[in-house]
DSSP file (Angstrom, degrees, kcal/mol; ACC not computed):
  #  RESIDUE AA STRUCTURE BP1 BP2  ACC     N-H-->O    O-->H-N    N-H-->O    O-->H-N    TCO  KAPPA ALPHA  PHI   PSI    X-CA   Y-CA   Z-CA
    1    1 A M              0   0    0      0, 0.0     2,-0.4     0, 0.0     0, 0.0   0.000 360.0 360.0 360.0 145.1   26.3   41.3   65.7
    2    2 A S        -     0   0    0      2,-0.0     0, 0.0     0, 0.0     0, 0.0  -0.926 360.0-171.8-114.3 135.6   23.2   41.7   67.9
    3    3 A V        -     0   0    0     -2,-0.4     2,-0.2     2,-0.0     0, 0.0  -0.991  24.0-126.8-127.7 124.8   23.3   40.5   71.5
    4    4 A P        -     0   0    0      0, 0.0    15,-1.9     0, 0.0     2,-0.3  -0.542  31.5-172.1 -78.1 142.8   20.0   40.4   73.5
    5    5 A I  E     -A   18   0A   0     13,-0.2     2,-0.4    -2,-0.2    13,-0.2  -0.893  19.0-137.1-129.5 153.4   20.4   42.3   76.8
    6    6 A I  E     -A   17   0A   0     11,-2.7    11,-2.7    -2,-0.3     2,-0.5  -0.942  15.6-166.0-107.4 139.1   18.0   42.6   79.8
    7    7 A V  E     -A   16   0A   0     -2,-0.4     2,-0.4     9,-0.2     9,-0.2  -0.997  11.7-179.5-130.5 128.2   17.6   46.1   81.3
    8    8 A E  E     -A   15   0A   0      7,-2.8     7,-3.7    -2,-0.5     2,-0.5  -0.954  24.9-130.8-127.6 145.5   15.9   46.2   84.8
    9    9 A Q  E     +A   14   0A   0     -2,-0.4     2,-0.4     5,-0.2     5,-0.2  -0.826  34.5 167.3 -91.1 130.7   15.1   49.1   87.0
   10   10 A S  E >   -A   13   0A   0      3,-3.6     3,-1.6    -2,-0.5    -2,-0.0  -0.917  58.6 -17.9-150.9 117.6   16.3   48.7   90.5
   11   11 A N  T 3  S-     0   0    0     -2,-0.4     3,-0.1     1,-0.3    -1,-0.1   0.902 126.2 -48.0  60.8  37.2   16.6   51.3   93.5
   12   12 A G  T 3  S+     0   0    0      1,-0.3     2,-0.3     0, 0.0    -1,-0.3   0.534 126.8  78.9  84.7   0.1   16.5   54.4   91.3
   13   13 A H  E <  S-A   10   0A   0     -3,-1.6    -3,-3.6    17,-0.0     2,-0.4  -0.872  75.6-113.7-131.3 174.1   19.1   53.1   88.7
   14   14 A Y  E     -AB   9  28A   0     14,-2.8    14,-2.0    -2,-0.3     2,-0.4  -0.827  17.0-159.6-109.5 143.8   19.1   50.7   85.8
   15   15 A V  E     -AB   8  27A   0     -7,-3.7    -7,-2.8    -2,-0.4     2,-0.5  -0.991   8.6-168.1-121.4 126.5   21.0   47.5   85.5
   16   16 A A  E     +AB   7  26A   0     10,-2.9    10,-2.2    -2,-0.4     2,-0.3  -0.951   9.6 177.0-116.7 130.9   21.7   46.0   82.0
   17   17 A S  E     -AB   6  25A   0    -11,-2.7   -11,-2.7    -2,-0.5     2,-0.4  -0.972  35.4-108.6-134.2 151.9   22.9   42.5   81.5
   18   18 A V  E >   -AB   5  21A   0      6,-2.7     3,-2.9     3,-0.7     6,-0.3  -0.590  48.6-106.3 -76.5 125.5   23.8   40.2   78.6
   19   19 A L  T 3  S+     0   0    0    -15,-1.9    -1,-0.1    -2,-0.4   -14,-0.0  -0.235 104.6   9.8 -56.2 127.3   21.1   37.5   78.4
   20   20 A G  T 3  S+     0   0    0     -3,-0.0    -1,-0.3     1,-0.0     2,-0.1   0.434 119.6  74.7  87.6  -1.4   22.6   34.3   79.6
   21   21 A R  E X   +B   18   0A   0     -3,-2.9     3,-1.9     3,-0.2    -3,-0.7  -0.663  50.7 170.5-142.0  72.3   25.7   35.9   80.9
   22   22 A K  E 3  S+     0   0A   0      1,-0.3    -3,-0.1    -5,-0.1    -1,-0.1   0.686  74.3  70.7 -66.5 -12.0   24.6   37.7   84.1
   23   23 A A  E 3  S+     0   0A   0      1,-0.2     2,-1.0    -5,-0.1    -1,-0.3   0.665  85.8  68.9 -77.1 -12.7   28.4   38.3   84.8
   24   24 A I  E <  S+     0   0A   0     -3,-1.9    -6,-2.7    -6,-0.3     2,-0.3  -0.849  77.6 130.2-106.4  98.9   28.5   40.8   82.0
   25   25 A C  E     -B   17   0A   0     -2,-1.0     2,-0.3    -8,-0.2    -8,-0.2  -0.938  30.9-178.7-145.1 160.5   26.3   43.6   83.6
   26   26 A A  E     -B   16   0A   0    -10,-2.2   -10,-2.9    -2,-0.3     2,-0.3  -0.972  13.4-140.3-157.6 158.8   26.6   47.2   84.1
   27   27 A Q  E     +B   15   0A   0     -2,-0.3     2,-0.3   -12,-0.3   -12,-0.2  -0.925  17.2 172.8-127.0 154.5   24.5   50.0   85.7
   28   28 A G  E     -B   14   0A   0    -14,-2.0   -14,-2.8    -2,-0.3     6,-0.1  -0.960  44.3-114.5-151.5 173.2   23.6   53.5   85.0
   29   29 A T  S    S+     0   0    0     -2,-0.3     2,-0.3   -16,-0.2    -1,-0.1   0.832 105.9  39.7 -83.1 -22.7   21.3   56.4   86.2
   30   30 A T  S  > S-     0   0    0      1,-0.1     4,-1.8   -16,-0.1     5,-0.2  -0.801  87.0-116.7-117.8 160.7   19.5   56.1   82.9
   31   31 A R  H  > S+     0   0    0     -2,-0.3     4,-2.1     1,-0.2     3,-0.3   0.960 118.3  48.0 -55.1 -47.4   18.3   53.2   80.7
   32   32 A E  H  > S+     0   0    0      1,-0.3     4,-2.6     2,-0.2    -1,-0.2   0.835 109.2  51.4 -69.5 -31.9   20.6   54.4   77.9
   33   33 A S  H  > S+     0   0    0      1,-0.2     4,-1.8     2,-0.2    -1,-0.3   0.843 109.7  50.8 -71.5 -29.4   23.6   54.8   80.2
   34   34 A A  H  X S+     0   0    0     -4,-1.8     4,-2.2    -3,-0.3   -18,-0.2   0.830 110.9  49.6 -73.4 -36.8   23.2   51.3   81.5
   35   35 A I  H  X S+     0   0    0     -4,-2.1     4,-1.9     2,-0.2    -2,-0.2   0.914 110.2  48.6 -66.5 -42.5   23.0   50.1   77.9
   36   36 A A  H  X S+     0   0    0     -4,-2.6     4,-1.7     2,-0.2    -2,-0.2   0.895 110.6  53.4 -61.2 -38.1   26.1   51.9   76.9
   37   37 A A  H  X S+     0   0    0     -4,-1.8     4,-2.5     1,-0.2     5,-0.2   0.946 109.2  46.8 -64.6 -48.1   27.9   50.6   79.9
   38   38 A V  H  X S+     0   0    0     -4,-2.2     4,-2.1     1,-0.2    -1,-0.2   0.823 106.4  57.1 -64.8 -26.1   27.1   47.0   79.1
   39   39 A R  H  X S+     0   0    0     -4,-1.9     4,-2.2     2,-0.2    -1,-0.2   0.940 109.1  48.1 -60.4 -46.7   28.1   47.4   75.5
   40   40 A A  H  X S+     0   0    0     -4,-1.7     4,-2.3     2,-0.2    -2,-0.2   0.927 112.2  48.2 -57.1 -51.1   31.5   48.4   77.0
   41   41 A A  H  X S+     0   0    0     -4,-2.5     4,-1.7     2,-0.2    -1,-0.2   0.819 110.5  52.3 -65.1 -30.6   31.6   45.4   79.4
   42   42 A F  H  X S+     0   0    0     -4,-2.1     4,-2.4    -5,-0.2    -1,-0.2   0.921 109.0  49.8 -68.8 -41.0   30.7   43.1   76.5
   43   43 A Q  H  X S+     0   0    0     -4,-2.2     4,-2.6     1,-0.2    -2,-0.2   0.873 107.5  53.3 -64.5 -39.1   33.5   44.5   74.5
   44   44 A V  H  X S+     0   0    0     -4,-2.3     4,-2.0     2,-0.2     6,-0.2   0.922 109.1  50.9 -55.1 -46.6   35.8   43.9   77.4
   45   45 A A  H  <>S+     0   0    0     -4,-1.7     5,-1.5     1,-0.2     6,-1.1   0.938 112.7  45.7 -54.2 -53.4   34.7   40.3   77.5
   46   46 A I  H ><5S+     0   0    0     -4,-2.4     3,-1.6     1,-0.2    -2,-0.2   0.922 112.0  48.9 -60.3 -50.0   35.4   40.0   73.9
   47   47 A D  H 3<5S+     0   0    0     -4,-2.6    -1,-0.2     1,-0.3    -2,-0.2   0.763 110.4  54.7 -58.7 -34.0   38.8   41.7   74.0
   48   48 A G  T 3<5S-     0   0    0     -4,-2.0    -1,-0.3    -5,-0.2    -2,-0.2   0.359 115.9-114.1 -87.0   0.1   39.8   39.4   76.9
   49   49 A G  T < 5S+     0   0    0     -3,-1.6    -3,-0.2     2,-0.3    -2,-0.1   0.396  84.9 119.6  84.5  -3.7   39.0   36.3   75.1
   50   50 A E  S   <S+     0   0    0     -5,-1.5     2,-0.5    -6,-0.2    -4,-0.2   0.818  82.1  36.5 -65.1 -29.5   36.0   35.3   77.4
   51   51 A I  S    S-     0   0    0     -6,-1.1     2,-0.3    -9,-0.1    -2,-0.3  -0.983  76.8-171.1-122.2 127.8   33.7   35.5   74.3
   52   52 A I        -     0   0    0     -2,-0.5     2,-0.5    -3,-0.1    -5,-0.1  -0.827  20.9-127.4-109.8 155.8   34.9   34.5   70.9
   53   53 A M        -     0   0    0     -2,-0.3     2,-0.3    -7,-0.1    -2,-0.0  -0.847  30.3-179.5 -95.0 134.4   33.2   34.9   67.6
   54   54 A I        -     0   0    0     -2,-0.5     2,-0.6     0, 0.0     3,-0.0  -0.903  29.2-119.9-127.5 162.0   32.8   31.7   65.5
   55   55 A D        -     0   0    0     -2,-0.3    -2,-0.0     1,-0.1     0, 0.0  -0.895  15.9-147.0-100.8 117.4   31.2   31.2   62.0
   56   56 A E        -     0   0    0     -2,-0.6    -1,-0.1     1,-0.1     3,-0.1   0.690  31.8-127.1 -59.5 -18.1   28.3   28.7   62.3
   57   57 A G        +     0   0    0      1,-0.3     2,-0.4    -3,-0.0    -1,-0.1   0.423  65.1 127.4  86.5  -5.4   29.1   27.4   58.8
   58   58 A R        -     0   0    0      1,-0.0     2,-0.7     0, 0.0    -1,-0.3  -0.740  59.1-128.8 -89.6 138.4   25.7   27.8   57.3
   59   59 A A        -     0   0    0     -2,-0.4     2,-0.1    -3,-0.1    -1,-0.0  -0.730  31.1-176.4 -84.9 117.7   25.6   29.6   54.1
   60   60 A G    >>  -     0   0    0     -2,-0.7     3,-0.9     4,-0.0     4,-0.5  -0.357  47.1 -83.1-101.3-175.0   23.0   32.4   54.2
   61   61 A L  G >4 S+     0   0    0      1,-0.3     3,-0.6     2,-0.2    -2,-0.0   0.794 127.4  57.8 -67.3 -34.5   21.8   34.8   51.4
   62   62 A L  G 34 S+     0   0    0      1,-0.2    -1,-0.3     0, 0.0    -3,-0.0   0.748 103.0  55.8 -61.9 -28.2   24.8   37.1   52.1
   63   63 A N  G <4 S+     0   0    0     -3,-0.9    -1,-0.2     2,-0.1    -2,-0.2   0.609  81.8 104.6 -87.3  -7.6   27.2   34.3   51.5
   64   64 A L  S << S-     0   0    0     -3,-0.6     2,-0.0    -4,-0.5     3,-0.0  -0.417  79.9-106.7 -71.0 145.2   26.0   33.4   48.0
   65   65 A P        -     0   0    0      0, 0.0     2,-0.5     0, 0.0    -1,-0.1  -0.348  35.0-110.1 -65.6 151.0   28.2   34.4   45.2
   66   66 A Y        -     0   0    0     -3,-0.1     2,-0.5    -2,-0.0    -3,-0.0  -0.732  31.8-164.6 -90.3 130.5   26.8   37.3   43.1
   67   67 A D     >  -     0   0    0     -2,-0.5     4,-2.0     1,-0.1     3,-0.2  -0.937   9.4-159.5-121.5 107.7   25.8   36.2   39.6
   68   68 A Q  H  > S+     0   0    0     -2,-0.5     4,-2.3     1,-0.2     5,-0.2   0.832  92.9  53.0 -43.7 -48.8   25.3   38.9   37.1
   69   69 A S  H  > S+     0   0    0      1,-0.2     4,-2.8     2,-0.2    -1,-0.2   0.892 106.7  53.2 -70.7 -41.6   23.1   36.9   34.8
   70   70 A Y  H  > S+     0   0    0      2,-0.2     4,-2.3     1,-0.2    -1,-0.2   0.918 109.8  49.8 -59.1 -40.2   20.8   36.0   37.8
   71   71 A A  H  X S+     0   0    0     -4,-2.0     4,-2.1     1,-0.2    -2,-0.2   0.933 111.4  47.6 -63.9 -44.8   20.4   39.8   38.5
   72   72 A E  H  X S+     0   0    0     -4,-2.3     4,-2.7     2,-0.2    -1,-0.2   0.913 110.7  50.5 -62.1 -43.7   19.6   40.5   35.0
   73   73 A S  H  X S+     0   0    0     -4,-2.8     4,-2.4     1,-0.2    -2,-0.2   0.958 111.0  50.1 -56.2 -50.3   17.0   37.6   34.8
   74   74 A M  H  X S+     0   0    0     -4,-2.3     4,-2.1     2,-0.2    -1,-0.2   0.849 109.8  50.3 -58.4 -41.4   15.4   39.0   38.0
   75   75 A R  H  X S+     0   0    0     -4,-2.1     4,-3.1     2,-0.2    -1,-0.2   0.967 112.1  48.9 -60.9 -49.5   15.3   42.6   36.4
   76   76 A E  H  X S+     0   0    0     -4,-2.7     4,-2.1     1,-0.2    -2,-0.2   0.874 111.2  47.6 -60.2 -42.9   13.7   41.1   33.3
   77   77 A I  H  X S+     0   0    0     -4,-2.4     4,-2.4     2,-0.2    -1,-0.2   0.932 113.5  49.4 -67.6 -43.3   11.0   39.1   35.4
   78   78 A E  H  X S+     0   0    0     -4,-2.1     4,-2.3     1,-0.2    -2,-0.2   0.894 110.7  50.3 -62.9 -44.6   10.3   42.4   37.4
   79   79 A A  H  X S+     0   0    0     -4,-3.1     4,-1.7     1,-0.2    -1,-0.2   0.920 111.0  48.3 -62.3 -42.3    9.9   44.4   34.2
   80   80 A E  H  X S+     0   0    0     -4,-2.1     4,-2.1     1,-0.2    -2,-0.2   0.884 109.4  52.1 -61.9 -45.8    7.6   41.9   32.8
   81   81 A A  H  X S+     0   0    0     -4,-2.4     4,-2.4     2,-0.2    -1,-0.2   0.892 111.8  47.4 -57.7 -42.2    5.5   41.8   36.0
   82   82 A Y  H  X S+     0   0    0     -4,-2.3     4,-1.8     1,-0.2    -1,-0.2   0.811 110.8  51.4 -70.3 -28.2    5.2   45.5   36.0
   83   83 A R  H  X S+     0   0    0     -4,-1.7     4,-1.8     2,-0.2    -2,-0.2   0.890 113.3  44.6 -69.1 -46.3    4.2   45.5   32.2
   84   84 A E  H  X S+     0   0    0     -4,-2.1     4,-2.7     2,-0.2     5,-0.2   0.931 112.8  52.1 -69.7 -50.4    1.5   42.9   32.9
   85   85 A R  H  X S+     0   0    0     -4,-2.4     4,-2.6     1,-0.2    -1,-0.2   0.904 110.8  47.3 -46.2 -49.3    0.3   44.8   35.9
   86   86 A E  H  X S+     0   0    0     -4,-1.8     4,-2.6     1,-0.2    -1,-0.2   0.844 111.0  51.3 -70.5 -33.2    0.1   48.0   34.0
   87   87 A E  H  X S+     0   0    0     -4,-1.8     4,-2.2     2,-0.2    -2,-0.2   0.894 111.5  48.3 -66.9 -43.3   -1.8   46.3   31.1
   88   88 A E  H  X S+     0   0    0     -4,-2.7     4,-2.5     2,-0.2    -2,-0.2   0.926 111.6  50.1 -64.7 -44.7   -4.3   44.8   33.5
   89   89 A Y  H  X S+     0   0    0     -4,-2.6     4,-2.1    -5,-0.2    -2,-0.2   0.909 109.7  49.3 -58.0 -47.5   -4.7   48.2   35.1
   90   90 A R  H  X S+     0   0    0     -4,-2.6     4,-2.7     1,-0.2     5,-0.2   0.931 112.2  50.1 -59.6 -47.0   -5.3   49.9   31.7
   91   91 A K  H  X S+     0   0    0     -4,-2.2     4,-2.7     1,-0.2    -2,-0.2   0.944 109.1  51.2 -53.3 -49.0   -7.9   47.2   30.8
   92   92 A R  H  X S+     0   0    0     -4,-2.5     4,-2.3     1,-0.3    -1,-0.2   0.895 110.1  48.5 -62.9 -46.0   -9.7   47.6   34.1
   93   93 A I  H  X S+     0   0    0     -4,-2.1     4,-2.0     2,-0.2    -1,-0.3   0.797 109.3  52.7 -66.6 -28.8   -9.9   51.3   33.6
   94   94 A A  H  X S+     0   0    0     -4,-2.7     4,-2.8     2,-0.2    -2,-0.2   0.932 109.1  51.5 -69.4 -42.5  -11.3   50.9   30.1
   95   95 A E  H  X S+     0   0    0     -4,-2.7     4,-2.9    -5,-0.2     5,-0.2   0.949 112.1  43.9 -62.3 -48.8  -13.9   48.6   31.5
   96   96 A I  H  X S+     0   0    0     -4,-2.3     4,-1.9     2,-0.2    -1,-0.2   0.875 113.8  51.2 -71.0 -34.8  -15.1   51.0   34.2
   97   97 A D  H  X>S+     0   0    0     -4,-2.0     5,-2.9     2,-0.2     4,-0.6   0.950 112.4  49.1 -60.2 -50.0  -15.0   54.0   31.6
   98   98 A H  H ><5S+     0   0    0     -4,-2.8     3,-1.4     1,-0.2    -2,-0.2   0.931 109.7  48.4 -49.3 -55.2  -17.1   51.9   29.3
   99   99 A A  H 3<5S+     0   0    0     -4,-2.9    -1,-0.2     1,-0.3    -2,-0.2   0.857 111.6  50.6 -56.7 -36.9  -19.5   51.0   32.0
  100  100 A D  H 3<5S-     0   0    0     -4,-1.9    -1,-0.3    -5,-0.2    -2,-0.2   0.568 121.3-107.8 -78.6  -4.0  -19.9   54.8   33.0
  101  101 A G  T <<5       0   0    0     -3,-1.4    -3,-0.2    -4,-0.6    -2,-0.1   0.778 360.0 360.0  82.0  26.8  -20.5   55.6   29.3
  102  102 A F      <       0   0    0     -5,-2.9    -4,-0.2    -8,-0.1    -5,-0.1   0.439 360.0 360.0 -93.2 360.0  -17.1   57.3   28.6
């Protein structure tokens, strides 16, 4: 899961907070340490039930069932496209060679 965070520099240290949840924030002496600290604070909020994960219910590409016949069809289409491209390439090279007198 990706969560947008904001990192700001203030008075010689960095403050990182979860976008929309200023209460989930942390600071560090470097940008990286502030990000690591806010990750830990975010995990504490998840573990404490303050944030829960839900399934939005939309089926994305990763939720589609795998269909072997579809995959095989796509491989055949891909192979045909490569064959056609190679044939066109060879014809074009032959035309160029012919025009150059080869």
